[in-house]
C-alpha positions in Angstrom: 79.2 -2.5 67.4 79.2 -0.1 70.3 79.1 -3.0 72.8 82.5 -4.1 71.5 84.2 -0.7 71.8 83.3 0.0 75.5 83.9 -2.2 78.5 81.1 -3.6 80.6 81.8 -1.0 83.3 80.7 1.8 81.0 77.4 0.1 80.3 76.6 0.0 84.0 77.1 3.8 84.6 74.3 5.5 86.3 73.6 9.2 86.3 74.6 11.2 89.4 72.0 12.5 91.7 72.1 16.3 91.2 70.0 18.8 93.1 68.7 21.6 90.8 66.8 24.7 91.8 63.1 24.4 92.8 61.9 26.1 89.6 64.0 23.9 87.3 62.9 20.7 89.1 59.3 21.8 88.9 59.7 22.5 85.2 61.4 19.1 84.6 58.7 17.3 86.6 56.0 18.8 84.3 57.9 18.1 81.1 59.8 14.9 81.8 57.9 13.3 84.6 57.2 9.6 84.9 54.4 8.1 82.8 52.1 7.5 85.8 52.1 11.2 86.5 50.9 12.1 83.0 47.3 12.4 84.1 48.1 14.6 87.0 50.4 16.9 85.0 47.7 17.5 82.5 45.5 18.8 85.2 48.1 21.1 86.6 48.3 24.6 85.2 51.2 25.1 82.8 54.3 26.6 84.3 54.0 30.4 84.5 56.1 33.1 86.3 55.0 34.8 89.5 53.0 38.0 88.7 55.3 40.2 90.7 58.5 38.9 89.0 60.7 41.2 86.9 60.5 38.5 84.2 56.7 38.5 84.0 54.3 40.3 81.7 50.5 40.3 81.8 49.0 39.4 78.4 46.7 42.2 77.3 44.5 39.8 75.4 43.8 37.1 78.0 45.3 38.6 81.2 47.5 35.6 82.0 51.0 36.0 83.3 53.8 35.0 80.8 57.5 35.2 80.8 58.8 38.4 79.2 61.1 36.4 76.9 58.2 34.6 75.1 57.3 36.0 71.7 53.7 34.9 71.9 51.3 34.2 74.7 49.6 30.8 74.9 46.5 32.5 73.7 48.3 33.6 70.5 48.8 37.3 71.4 52.1 38.9 70.3 53.9 39.8 73.6 56.9 41.3 71.9 54.7 44.0 70.3 53.0 44.6 73.7 56.4 45.1 75.4 57.5 47.4 72.6 54.3 49.5 72.9 54.9 49.8 76.7 58.5 50.9 76.0 57.4 53.5 73.5 54.8 54.8 76.0 57.5 54.9 78.7 59.8 56.9 76.3 57.0 59.3 75.4 56.2 59.8 79.1 59.8 60.7 79.8 59.9 63.1 76.9 56.6 64.8 77.9 57.8 65.1 81.5 61.1 66.7 80.3 59.2 69.0 77.9 56.9 70.1 80.8 59.9 70.7 83.1 61.7 72.7 80.4 58.7 74.9 79.7 58.2 75.5 83.4 62.0 76.3 83.9 61.9 78.8 80.9 58.8 80.4 82.4 60.6 80.9 85.7 63.9 82.0 84.2 62.5 84.7 82.0 61.7 87.2 84.8 65.0 86.2 86.5 67.0 87.2 83.4 65.3 90.6 83.4 66.0 91.0 87.1 69.7 90.5 86.6 69.7 93.8 84.8 69.5 95.4 88.3 73.1 94.4 88.9 74.4 95.8 85.6 74.9 99.4 86.9 77.0 98.1 89.8 79.3 96.3 87.4 79.5 98.8 84.5 79.7 102.0 86.5 82.9 101.3 88.4 84.7 100.3 85.2 83.3 103.3 83.4 84.4 105.5 86.3 87.9 104.0 86.3 88.2 104.5 82.6 87.0 108.1 82.6 88.9 109.3 85.7 92.0 107.1 85.4 91.7 105.7 89.0 92.1 101.9 88.5 93.0 100.7 91.9 90.9 102.7 94.4 88.9 100.8 97.0 85.7 102.7 96.2 85.5 101.2 92.7 85.8 97.7 94.0 83.3 98.4 96.8 80.8 99.6 94.2 81.3 96.3 92.3 80.4 94.1 95.4 76.6 94.6 95.1 76.7 93.7 91.4 78.7 90.6 92.1 76.4 89.6 94.9 73.3 90.2 92.7 74.8 88.1 89.8 75.9 85.4 92.2 72.4 85.2 93.8 70.7 85.0 90.5 73.2 82.4 89.3 72.4 80.2 92.3 68.7 80.6 91.7 69.2 79.7 88.0 71.3 76.6 88.9 68.6 75.4 91.3 65.9 75.9 88.6 68.0 74.1 86.0 68.9 71.2 88.2 65.6 69.4 87.8 65.5 70.1 84.1 69.1 68.8 83.6 68.3 65.7 85.7 65.2 65.0 83.5 67.3 65.5 80.3 69.9 63.1 81.6 67.3 60.5 82.4 65.7 60.9 79.0 69.1 60.6 77.3 70.0 57.5 79.3 66.7 55.8 78.8 67.3 52.3 77.4 65.2 49.2 77.0 67.1 47.6 80.0 66.3 50.7 82.1 62.7 50.4 81.1 62.6 46.7 82.2 64.2 47.7 85.6 61.7 50.5 86.1 58.6 48.4 85.1 59.5 45.6 87.6 57.3 45.9 90.7 59.2 46.7 93.9 58.6 44.0 96.4 59.0 44.8 100.1 60.9 42.2 102.1 
């Protein structure tokens, strides 16, 4: 029935020669190779990713390298659970590092907050003097305020420097996603 619907030219069509990537051709040779290569392909190790690839995971049960997208290793180990465990450990590590940095920052900031009280008389006294004596625009009042402003400015800069690492850690913890985990766990190869 199909022979009658199509012309003879259609029946003589041949597939085009198409060059695929090395990995795809290697995969296709192993799966769809000619019949005489069947004995040789059985002896070859099954297709596995490179160990230093971002798409690779080492099976905890057998130690073989598998693709990260596989649910189960060829030995039967559940790879998705292994990846999830690694991700949760990654998240816990980020949270512990942030907690440690927060505790350390609070420990450093406590004496700093008490030290800022040294600048309080330089700020309060000129205002109190201006209120009691009625002199609001004299230069001596503003000159008395300069040391207080300098003390608070210095302590503000120190506090910003201490909080910078804690804030960076908090931002990293907040932005932690599974994709970021996969990027971080991929080995860095030097070229």
